[in-house]
Residue, then its C-alpha position, 0 to 999 in steps of 0.5 A: m628462200p621459202r618464208k618460215k612459219v612462226v605461230f604466235i600463241i597469245n591468251n586473248f585480244v584485250v587491250g594490253g601492252v603484250e597484245r599491242f607489242s605483238r602485233d606491232l612486232w609483225s610491222h617490223w619483221d622481214h615479210q619476206r621471211i616470216e610469215l606470222i600466224v596468231i592462235s588465241v587460246w583464252g578468248s577474244g577482244v577489241l584489238v582482234d580487228s587490228y591483228r586482221k587489218a595487219g594482215i595477220p591470220v588469226y586462229w582460235a584454239g579456244s572460245k571466241l567469247v570476249y574475255s573480261s576480268k569482270n566476269p569470274l564465270l568466264k575464267l572458270y569456263f576457260t579453265i574448264i575447257a583447257p583440255l580441249v582447247w589443248c587437243r584443238l591446238v595440237l590439230l591446228l599446229r600439226r596443220l600449220r607446221p610452223a618452223a617456231v612457236l612463240t607464246c606469251l602470258t601463263q595460259a598461252d605458255i603452258l598450253g602452247i609450249a607443251a602442244a608445240k613439244f607435242c608436235h615436234i616443233p623444235v623452236r619452242i619460245i617463252h616471251q616472259a612478259d611479267i613479274k607475277v606469283v601465280h597459284p601453286l598449281v599454276k606454277w607446277l603446270k607452267q614449270n613442267l609443261a612450259v618452262r622445262w620444254a621451252s627451247t629459249v625463254i625471252a625475258n623482257s627485262a633483267p629483272t623478269g629474266e632473274f624472276m624466271q630463274n629464281y621462281f619458275g627454275a628456268s636454267v641461265s642457258k634458256v634465258i635471254v633478255i630482249p626488252n620490249g619496244i615501241n614505235l616512237n614516231r607515234f609519241s614524236h609529236i606529243s613530245t614537242q608539247p609543253i605540259r601545262v604547268q599552271r594546272p597540270v592534269v594528272g593521269f593514270l593509263g591502264r588496267l583497272e586491276v589490282i596489279k596496276g595499282i588503282q587502289y593506290f592512285v584514287p585514294a592518293i587523289n583523296l589525300l590531295k584533296t583533304q591534306y593538301n587542299l588540291m584538286p587538280p583535274v585527273v584523268i583515268f584511262g582503262d577499265g577493269s574489274l575495280r572500276e565500279a568500286w573505285e568510281a564509287f569511292a570517288q563519288q562518296n568522297q566528292l572527288t568531282n575532278i576526276s574523269w573516267r575515260g574508259e578503255v583506250l586502244q592506242p595510248e598516243s590518243a590518251l597521253p596528249e591529255i596527261d601532264i603528270l602520268v602516275m603508274p602505282s603498279q604492284s609489279e611489272g614485268f616491263g612497263f610499257v606505259l612508263l616508257e610510252g610516257l616518256a616518249a611523249a615527254r610526260v612527267v612520270v611518278a611511279s612505284d619503286l619497282p626494280v624494273f622501272s629503275y631497269i628501264t630508266k637506267s637508274s636516272d632521276i627523270v622518274s619520280f618514285f614513291p614506296m610501292g602501295n604508299p598512297p601518302a607518299l604518292a600524294e606528297i609527291l603529287a602535291k610538290l609537282i603540282q605547286n612547282p611549275q618550275l620543277l615541271i619544267q625542269l622534269q620535262a626537260k630531263v626527259r626529252a634529254w634522256m630520250i635523245k640519248h637512250g630512246s633507240t635502246y627501246d626503238l621497236a625497230n631494233i627490238a623487232q630485229a633481235y626477235q627475228d633472229v632468235l625465232v629464224g636466225 
């Protein structure tokens, strides 16, 4: 049986859960049945070499410039050239002649699904990875050029599926839920390590952007100092447009306990340094970092987002605080830092939960579900 070509159209190759997930899916697919090709429409990024090392052909419909949220001119540039990118995308799809097109993130959805429809590719799938309100014009474009012409919308959680129906108007019959997955084996060696209960390290892992909540995390660390007289070691892994401002805030408030580590390509390299992982996100479609933190048996504190309750199946393994509330976050952190026995109990609960539910998010199982949708 000949292999079926699947073209995955993504924005770029920056460090993010979506970009790592799409690369890792390939390692679990049946290579005798599927030939995966990736096309970027919104620039390059540091992960591009890892795609090539995995044996995935990479094409460019747009510029090869490395996209950075720190440079607003880049966003303007990519927006201006979008019509040209769409034309080049059509030419690439006509040449590659895939059996299916899978797109992820808004720009790729709009350009990719519209181009696939124009090229009469029958299987046109949106992988919806976030819950994010967009500009009205962008919303209209995605509704009419992507959602309308997609054959299927894969939502990475039930809350994301509801968002696609309520916000973008996707029909119930189009939307299916396949949760994101991770390679659990990458975290098994970390999960056996006891956390440092006498002096736990508080950590943040993610892009330093508004949506990830760094603007709540650093003030909470400041409140630990000013209101609780606590200065635990803090590590921040990630980069983004807000880094400079919050580094300056930390310096002004003499938060010498914060270490800014920059971007990391693999979360498993950062998580051993963290005992209490904080996810103060404003919005998430799934929450890779939360799942990775649980797989590594870290104690997790997170915003009270519906998707986090969905992932944890409403259990008590995560300490939730009201989204956007640094004082509430600081109060929870103070309680954990000053209670070693509670940390031990929470880590034990996380390990037990992973034994019971971890297979639900095992990438091997998730990859098979994707493969079934793409090529049957």
